[in-house]
C-alpha positions, 0 to 999 in steps of 0.5 A: 477538546471540542470538535473542529471537523466539519466532517464530523460535526455535519455527522453528528447533525445529520445523525441527530435529526435522523433520530429525533425526525425518523427520516433515515434517507438524511444524510451528510457529505461526508456518509455519501463519500464513505458510500462510494469508496471502493478497496483494494488487497495488499497483505499476504506475502508474509504469511509464506515465509512460515511455508517457504522457510519452515516446511520447504528449507526445514528452518527452525523457528529462530532460523524463520525469523532471522529469514526477515533479515532480507526485509529490512535490508530492502528498507534499509537500501530504500532509506539511505539510496531512494529517499536522498535521490528523490529528496534533492530531485524535488527540492530545486522544484520546491524551491521554484514554486512549481512543484504538483502532487505528481512529482511524489510518483516516480517513487511509486514507478520503481516500487511498481515494477520491483513488486511482481517481479518480487512475487514471481522471484519468490514464488519460483525460487521457494522450494528446498531444492534451490538455496534459501538465499534466493527467496530472500533476497527476492524478501527485499525486493518486495520490502523495497517495492512496498516502501516505496509504494507507501511513501509515495501514495501517501505523500501523493494522497496527502498533496492531492487532498491537503484540506483532508488529509487527517481523514484521508490518511485515517481512512487509508490506515483504517483500511490497510489494518483491516485487511492485515487482519482478515488476511492471516485467516487463509492466507497459509491455505492459499500457499498450501493449497496453490503452492507458493509459486502459483500462489505468488503468481497470483499475486504477481498478476495483480501486481502486474495489471496495477503496474501502470497505475502510478505511469497513468497518475503521473501523466494524467494525475492533474486532469483527474484531480480536476474533476474532484471538487475536494483535490486542490 
């Protein structure tokens, strides 16, 4: 199919002009925006399961696989409890036509609190002298946090940039996938060298530092979006 994205067409035109003229300073708007993007982190927690349940609690591989049931339970609770609540609370606003992107963020507020809480809980109850159910329950809370943050965050981005939603979500997914591929290369050593408790505390500290973000966006998101010519 012929390309219809203005960003992609302009990028190809700029690339062709650079090749023809030799002027490497020619850049499309999409390239300029990409050069200004910043990065963030997420994937590290899952790598701690082998350390906690195989090394500390002496689970075999089959039992270690069953330890992930906590994550399934956490997501299921969110799916059947938090999402219906969010849908029911937003439905009247949709009908009245007063919906704004920031209405997506209450779910993220819960997730922002759950995430560092689950990190500290998991890290400091992961020792072999504490029953294995405790870190599994903590992993359920972590899964709930991740689910809520993903649902709120991705929908918020889509609502903020509806004209560029495909590019926004593709860029978000690409970055998360790159991080997900890179973190397993060092995350096991991270938990071994620091210990699960201190390592999870580092991750929990990052979560605490980022906790105010959904609250700030909920209060000032409209003003922040007004600064961007790409946001509707």
